C-alpha positions in Angstrom: 14.7 78.9 -25.6 13.6 81.9 -28.1 17.2 83.2 -29.5 18.8 83.2 -32.7 22.4 82.5 -33.7 25.3 84.1 -33.2 28.8 83.7 -34.3 31.3 86.6 -33.2 33.5 87.5 -30.4 31.5 88.7 -27.1 33.0 91.2 -25.1 32.0 91.1 -21.5 30.7 94.4 -21.1 28.6 94.3 -25.1 26.3 91.8 -26.5 27.7 89.9 -29.3 27.5 92.2 -32.9 26.2 89.1 -34.8 23.0 88.9 -37.4 19.8 87.9 -35.9 17.7 86.5 -38.1 17.7 85.1 -41.8 17.4 87.0 -44.9 14.1 87.1 -46.6 12.4 89.7 -48.5 9.2 91.2 -46.9 8.0 94.4 -48.2 4.5 94.1 -48.3 3.3 97.7 -49.8 -0.2 98.5 -48.1 0.5 96.6 -44.9 -1.1 98.1 -41.4 2.4 97.5 -39.8 4.5 100.3 -39.5 7.5 99.6 -40.9 6.4 99.0 -44.6 6.9 102.3 -45.5 9.1 101.4 -48.5 11.2 104.2 -46.9 15.2 103.7 -48.7 17.6 101.6 -46.9 20.3 104.2 -45.6 24.0 103.9 -46.1 26.4 102.0 -43.8 27.3 104.5 -40.8 24.2 106.4 -40.9 21.4 107.2 -38.4 21.8 106.9 -34.4 25.0 105.2 -33.4 24.2 102.1 -31.5 23.7 101.3 -28.2 24.5 99.3 -25.7 23.9 95.8 -27.0 22.3 96.8 -30.5 23.6 94.6 -33.7 23.5 95.8 -37.4 23.3 93.1 -40.0 27.3 94.1 -41.4 28.0 91.3 -44.0 25.0 89.4 -43.8 23.3 90.2 -47.6 20.5 87.3 -48.6 21.4 84.9 -51.7 19.7 85.8 -54.7 18.7 82.2 -55.8 16.4 82.4 -52.3 15.5 85.5 -52.3 12.2 85.1 -54.6 11.4 81.9 -53.1 11.8 83.7 -49.8 9.3 86.7 -50.7 6.5 84.2 -52.1 6.2 82.7 -48.9 6.5 85.5 -46.5 3.4 86.8 -48.8 1.3 83.2 -48.1 2.5 83.7 -44.7 1.1 86.8 -44.2 -2.0 86.9 -46.4 -2.6 83.6 -44.1 -2.6 84.5 -40.8 -4.7 88.1 -41.7 -1.4 90.5 -41.2 -2.1 92.1 -44.4 -5.2 93.7 -45.9 -6.4 91.9 -49.0 -8.4 93.2 -51.7 -11.3 93.2 -49.4 -11.1 95.4 -46.5 -11.7 92.4 -44.1 -9.4 90.1 -41.7 -8.8 86.8 -42.6 -8.5 84.5 -39.4 -6.4 81.4 -38.1 -3.0 81.2 -36.7 -0.1 83.4 -37.0 3.4 84.4 -36.4 3.9 86.6 -33.1 5.0 90.0 -34.1 8.6 91.3 -33.5 8.5 94.9 -31.3 9.8 97.6 -33.2 11.1 101.0 -31.5 11.8 104.2 -33.5 14.9 106.4 -33.8 14.3 108.2 -30.9 14.0 104.6 -29.4 9.7 105.5 -29.1 7.5 102.1 -29.5 6.1 101.7 -33.0 3.7 99.4 -34.3 5.2 95.1 -34.0 5.7 93.7 -37.3 5.6 90.8 -39.2 9.6 88.5 -39.0 9.5 88.5 -42.7 9.4 92.3 -42.4 12.2 92.5 -39.1 14.3 90.2 -41.9 14.0 92.6 -44.8 14.9 95.3 -42.4 17.9 94.1 -40.8 19.3 93.1 -44.2 19.2 96.6 -45.6 20.6 97.4 -42.7 17.5 100.1 -41.8 17.1 98.4 -38.0 19.8 96.9 -35.7 19.0 94.8 -32.6 18.4 96.0 -28.9 17.6 92.6 -27.4 17.5 88.8 -28.3 14.1 87.8 -26.1 11.3 89.0 -26.5 13.0 90.3 -29.8 13.0 93.9 -29.9 14.8 96.1 -32.8 15.9 99.8 -33.5 14.7 101.1 -36.5 17.7 104.0 -37.4 15.7 106.2 -40.0 12.2 106.8 -38.7 11.3 108.7 -35.4 7.8 108.6 -33.4 6.6 111.7 -35.3 7.3 110.5 -38.8 4.8 107.0 -38.0 1.3 106.4 -37.6 0.8 104.1 -34.3 -3.0 103.3 -33.7 -2.0 101.1 -30.3 -2.8 97.8 -29.1 -4.4 96.8 -25.8 -2.8 94.2 -23.2 -4.9 91.7 -22.0 -4.1 90.2 -18.6 -5.6 86.9 -17.2 -3.5 86.2 -13.9 -3.3 83.2 -11.9 -1.7 81.4 -8.9 0.6 79.3 -10.8 0.2 81.3 -13.8 -0.5 84.3 -16.0 -1.4 85.2 -19.3 -0.4 88.4 -21.0 -1.7 88.8 -24.6 -1.1 91.6 -27.4 -4.5 93.0 -29.1 -5.1 95.4 -32.1 -9.3 95.6 -32.1 -9.9 97.1 -36.0 -13.9 97.9 -36.8 -14.8 97.0 -40.1 -18.2 95.9 -42.2 -20.0 92.3 -41.7 -22.6 91.2 -44.6 -24.5 92.6 -43.4 -24.1 96.2 -43.5 -23.1 96.2 -39.9 -19.7 97.6 -38.4 -18.6 95.0 -36.6 -15.2 94.6 -33.9 -12.2 91.9 -34.8 -9.8 90.9 -32.5 -6.5 89.8 -33.6 -4.2 88.5 -31.0 -0.2 89.6 -32.2 2.3 88.3 -29.1 1.4 86.0 -26.2 3.3 85.3 -23.3 2.8 82.7 -20.6 4.5 84.0 -17.0 5.1 80.7 -14.9 5.8 82.1 -11.2 8.1 80.7 -8.1 5.5 81.1 -5.5 5.6 77.4 -4.0 9.6 77.5 -4.4 9.4 80.7 -2.4 6.9 79.4 -0.2 9.4 76.2 0.5 12.5 78.0 1.1 10.6 80.2 3.8 8.8 77.2 5.9 12.7 75.8 5.4 14.5 79.1 6.6 12.2 79.1 9.9 12.7 75.6 10.6 16.1 76.4 10.6 15.4 79.0 13.1 13.5 77.3 15.0 15.9 74.3 15.5 18.7 76.8 16.1 16.3 79.1 18.7 15.1 75.2 20.4 18.9 73.8 20.2 20.8 77.5 22.0 18.3 79.4 23.4 16.0 79.2 26.3 12.5 79.1 25.5 10.8 81.9 24.6 7.0 82.8 24.0 5.5 83.4 20.0 5.6 86.9 19.4 3.7 87.1 16.8 0.8 88.7 17.8 2.5 91.9 18.6 3.6 92.5 15.0 1.7 94.2 12.9 1.8 94.3 9.7 2.0 97.3 7.6 -1.2 98.3 5.0 -0.9 96.7 1.9 1.8 94.0 2.9 1.5 90.8 1.6 4.0 87.0 2.0 6.6 86.8 -0.4 5.5 83.9 -2.2 2.1 86.6 -2.7 3.6 89.3 -3.3 6.0 87.6 -5.4 3.1 87.2 -8.3 1.9 91.2 -7.9 5.7 92.3 -8.8 6.5 89.7 -12.0 3.1 90.4 -13.7 3.7 94.4 -13.1 7.5 93.8 -14.1 6.4 92.1 -17.5 3.2 94.3 -18.4 6.2 97.3 -17.5 9.2 96.5 -19.6 5.9 95.4 -22.9 4.5 99.2 -22.4 8.4 99.6 -22.9 8.3 97.7 -26.4 4.9 98.4 -27.6 2.7 101.1 -27.9 -0.4 100.0 -25.4 -2.8 102.8 -24.9 -4.8 100.1 -22.8 -4.8 97.7 -19.8 -7.4 95.0 -19.5 -7.5 93.1 -16.6 -9.6 89.8 -15.7 -10.6 90.1 -12.0 -12.4 87.6 -10.2 -13.0 87.0 -6.4 -13.4 83.2 -5.1 -16.3 81.9 -2.4 -13.7 79.6 -1.1 -16.9 78.8 1.7 -19.1 77.8 -1.4 -15.7 76.0 -2.7 -15.1 74.2 0.4 -19.5 73.3 1.1 -19.1 71.8 -2.6 -22.5 74.1 -3.6 -23.7 77.7 -3.3 -24.3 79.2 -0.2 -27.0 82.0 1.1 -27.3 84.2 4.6 -26.6 82.5 7.6 -25.2 79.6 5.8 -21.9 80.8 5.8 -22.3 81.2 9.7 -23.0 77.4 9.5 -19.8 75.6 8.9 -19.1 72.3 9.1 -17.9 72.6 12.9 -21.2 74.8 13.7 -22.0 73.7 17.6 -19.1 71.4 17.4 -15.3 70.9 17.9 -12.9 69.8 15.9 -12.4 66.8 18.9 -16.0 65.8 18.9 -16.7 65.9 14.8 -13.2 63.4 14.4 -14.9 60.9 16.9 -18.5 61.2 15.2 -17.0 60.6 11.8 -14.7 57.5 12.4 -16.2 56.0 15.5 -13.6 56.8 17.5 -11.2 54.7 15.3 -8.2 54.9 13.7 -8.5 56.0 10.1 -5.7 53.7 8.7 -5.7 50.2 10.6 -9.4 50.4 12.6 -7.6 50.3 16.2 -10.5 51.1 18.5 -9.8 51.3 22.9 -6.2 53.2 22.4 -5.0 56.7 22.1 -5.5 58.1 19.1 -4.4 61.1 17.7 -5.8 64.4 15.2 -3.1 63.4 11.8 -3.1 65.7 8.6 -4.0 63.5 5.8 -1.7 65.8 3.3 1.6 66.4 5.7 2.1 70.1 6.2 5.3 69.9 5.1 3.7 68.6 1.9 1.4 71.5 1.4 -1.4 70.8 3.7 -3.5 72.7 5.5 -5.7 72.5 9.1 -8.9 72.5 7.2 -10.8 69.8 8.8 -11.5 67.6 5.8 -7.4 67.2 6.1 -8.0 65.9 9.8 -8.6 62.5 10.9 -7.6 60.3 13.8 -4.8 57.7 13.9 -3.5 55.8 16.5 0.2 56.3 17.6 2.3 54.0 15.8 0.2 54.9 12.6 0.9 57.8 13.5 5.0 58.1 14.0 4.6 55.1 10.6 3.1 57.8 8.3 5.6 60.5 9.6 5.7 63.2 6.4 4.8 60.1 4.0 2.3 60.7 1.6 -0.8 59.0 2.4 -1.3 57.1 -0.9 2.4 55.5 -0.2 1.8 54.2 3.6 -2.0 53.1 2.7 -0.4 51.6 -1.1 -1.0 47.6 1.0 -4.5 48.8 1.7 -6.3 49.7 -0.8 -10.0 49.8 0.8 -8.6 51.8 3.5 -6.7 54.5 1.3 -10.1 54.5 -0.6 -12.4 55.7 2.7 -9.4 58.5 3.2 -9.4 60.0 0.0 -12.9 59.9 0.0 -13.2 63.1 2.1 -10.3 65.0 0.9 -11.0 67.8 -0.6 -9.8 70.3 -3.4 -7.3 72.3 -1.5 -8.3 76.2 -1.0 -4.4 77.3 -1.9 -4.6 78.5 -5.0 -8.4 80.8 -4.5 -7.3 82.3 -1.6 -4.0 83.8 -3.2 -6.3 85.0 -6.0 -8.3 87.1 -4.1 -5.6 88.3 -2.1 -3.6 89.6 -5.5 -6.6 90.7 -7.3 -6.4 94.3 -5.0 -3.0 94.7 -5.7 -2.5 93.8 -8.6 -4.9 96.2 -9.9 -3.4 99.2 -8.5 0.3 98.5 -9.4 -1.2 98.6 -13.5 -2.8 102.0 -12.8 1.3 103.0 -11.9 1.2 102.4 -15.7 -0.4 105.6 -16.7 -2.7 103.3 -19.2 -6.8 103.0 -18.8 -7.4 100.2 -16.5 -10.4 98.2 -17.7 -11.4 95.0 -14.9 -13.8 92.3 -16.4 -15.5 89.9 -14.9 -14.1 85.8 -15.7 -17.5 84.7 -16.5 -17.4 86.9 -19.6 -13.8 85.8 -20.8 -15.1 82.1 -20.4 -18.1 83.3 -22.8 -15.8 84.8 -25.5 -13.7 81.8 -25.3 -16.5 79.4 -25.8 -18.4 81.2 -28.4 -14.9 81.5 -30.2 -14.3 77.9 -30.2 -10.7 78.3 -28.6 -8.8 76.1 -25.9 -8.6 76.6 -22.1 -4.9 78.2 -21.7 -3.6 81.3 -20.0 -2.7 83.2 -23.1 -5.9 82.5 -24.7 -8.1 83.3 -21.9 -6.4 86.5 -21.8 -6.3 86.5 -25.1 -10.6 86.5 -24.6 -10.7 89.6 -21.6 -13.1 92.3 -22.4 -16.4 92.9 -24.1 -17.5 91.0 -27.2 -20.8 91.6 -28.8 -21.2 88.1 -30.3 -24.5 88.6 -31.0 -23.8 91.6 -33.6 -20.8 90.0 -34.9 -17.8 90.6 -33.2 -15.0 87.8 -32.8 -11.7 86.5 -32.1 -10.2 86.2 -35.7 -6.6 85.5 -34.9 -4.2 84.4 -32.3 -0.2 83.6 -32.5 0.7 80.3 -33.0 3.6 80.6 -30.7 3.8 81.3 -27.1 6.4 83.0 -25.6 7.6 81.4 -21.5 8.8 83.1 -19.3 9.9 81.4 -15.9 11.1 83.1 -13.2 14.0 82.3 -12.0 15.4 85.3 -9.5 18.9 86.9 -9.7 20.4 84.8 -7.1 20.6 84.1 -3.4 21.8 86.3 -0.9 23.1 83.6 1.7 26.9 83.4 2.2 26.6 79.6 2.7 24.9 76.2 1.6 23.3 74.9 4.4 22.6 71.0 4.7 19.1 69.3 5.1 19.7 70.1 8.3 20.4 74.0 8.4 24.0 73.5 9.2 26.7 75.1 6.8 27.8 72.9 4.3 30.1 75.0 1.9 30.9 78.3 1.6 29.4 81.0 -1.3 31.2 82.6 -3.1 30.3 86.9 -3.1 32.0 87.2 -6.8 28.7 86.8 -8.8 30.6 87.4 -12.3 33.1 84.9 -13.3 35.3 85.3 -17.0 32.5 88.3 -18.1 29.0 86.1 -17.2 26.5 85.7 -14.8 24.4 83.3 -14.2 21.2 83.3 -15.7 22.8 85.0 -18.6 21.5 83.8 -22.4 24.6 82.5 -24.1 25.8 80.7 -26.7 28.1 77.8 -26.5 29.7 76.1 -29.2 31.5 72.8 -28.1 34.1 71.5 -30.3 34.6 67.4 -28.9 33.0 65.2 -26.7 29.4 64.0 -25.6 28.0 67.2 -26.3 30.0 68.4 -29.5 28.0 71.1 -31.7 26.4 74.4 -30.6 23.9 74.8 -27.5 21.6 78.0 -26.4 20.6 78.5 -22.9 21.2 80.1 -19.3 24.3 79.8 -17.5 25.3 78.8 -13.8 28.7 80.5 -13.1 31.7 78.5 -11.8 34.6 80.5 -10.7 37.2 77.9 -12.4 35.9 78.8 -16.0 33.8 75.4 -15.9 30.6 76.8 -16.3 27.1 75.0 -16.1 25.1 75.4 -19.3 21.3 74.3 -19.1 19.6 73.6 -22.5 16.1 72.1 -23.1 17.1 68.4 -23.8 20.1 68.3 -20.8 22.7 70.4 -18.5 26.5 69.8 -19.3 29.4 71.8 -18.2 31.7 74.0 -20.6 34.0 76.2 -20.4 34.0 79.9 -20.5 36.9 80.2 -23.7 33.4 78.4 -25.5 30.6 80.7 -24.9 29.3 83.7 -26.9 26.5 85.9 -24.6 23.1 86.4 -26.1 21.7 88.3 -23.6 22.2 89.6 -20.1 20.3 87.7 -17.5 17.4 89.6 -16.2 15.6 86.9 -13.6 13.9 85.1 -16.3 14.0 81.9 -17.9 12.7 82.1 -22.1 11.3 79.0 -24.0 8.3 78.8 -26.6 5.5 76.6 -26.8 3.1 75.8 -29.3 -0.3 77.5 -28.6 -3.4 75.2 -28.3 -5.2 75.1 -31.7 -8.9 75.1 -31.7 -10.2 72.3 -33.6 -12.1 74.7 -35.9 -12.1 78.6 -36.3 -15.7 80.2 -36.2 -14.5 83.1 -38.5 -13.7 80.6 -40.9 -16.6 78.3 -40.7 
């Protein structure tokens, strides 16, 4: 979890008033970052009053014996990552620390700063902590009118399982041949992990519960799907979730960072060509696998009217799903085979690998006909236009770029294949003219959508019958499920200090989820760091390329 130490008592209504970062000197004259202007530290109690959740640096002065060494390390880190202009006006390449978001005295976004500078501002009591993850501070002695804000670009690489977001700045510099080139620096990266598969599973489970109740307790009723007209722009909940969470995170970044442009990678997948395995032209789109025949006749000819699992002939054969529908299988013809009744009933909803584990020759024959699922491609095609319309509401210029341009930029720069690096590479770069990506954050903030709880009043068993009643009260002893807390366990197997998200219990024995496990802890041993916002946070290292073209 991307959190910082907390040490004082927490009231249930406010965030802890604690030191958020270690004290390290980071005054760097001449820096481009907004907060390095050499303003004197204000006296205690000056400036704007603290808002809810904001913390000060009271009682956390730095030790003199560490100050010089820390300042040297901070300066070396900044120069090594291209964060501070050197004697020459050029940027240096490589990876560097993720930036800290900075707000002005009146709560307006300023240019983000280096973490070392944020520690110095907090030590001098010139800033207070607004948010822990992502880390945001607010200056007490500067307004937006007194600051020089260049603006940043928000670049988004949408995906079916996850979406990459990168904050960048682009500057002009003069190359060795006298030409003016553009250099792009990545300042902050977020990987948003969607829970569309989980939503799809729960929706199918709910539909199964309803189907059982209606078939058991009501007379037969014909399906009513054809007389229900969906509203314009309607998307299934699993797809709507991808659009809403991406927009929500982009909107939050626009509140913390002076975003002036939004660059979106927008691609369209040709599912017909993907299914065929080669490019199609003209009439080929109308001549699919089942052109001029039926599914039954096609399967009879393909499997010689024999069971695909045991090879039995002359017996009744059923059309069988190789990948069961309950496991994400589709009705595509490549996912269908013929199976005799005993094999069909024995396989049930098991995977074909486990069912044919003792028949490797038959397993290889069945798997040879399977094709890659098109669920992710279809999801991207359905949400691209809706996501672009949602991002336009933010009021920033939106520019859409094709996917092949992103791949070209990433390949020319030598970056790896991740959502965040794809987002960093989105947009136009003239590689022949000398444009380049010279920096990317070494740590990526991973935000996993977890939701805000369930509306169900009971917890059902596997058959849909109520198993236990859920509490109608969400807050217990000042905590809500999803809150980010720090637990100080005095004794036992889990003795020590832990940070993670909690699931509250009415008895006060809350469940804490950490990176190494899950255990119960009493509410009196918890300290609140940040209220739950529907996301779980952690960090991962960025994929480091073998060599940077800027330094080669």
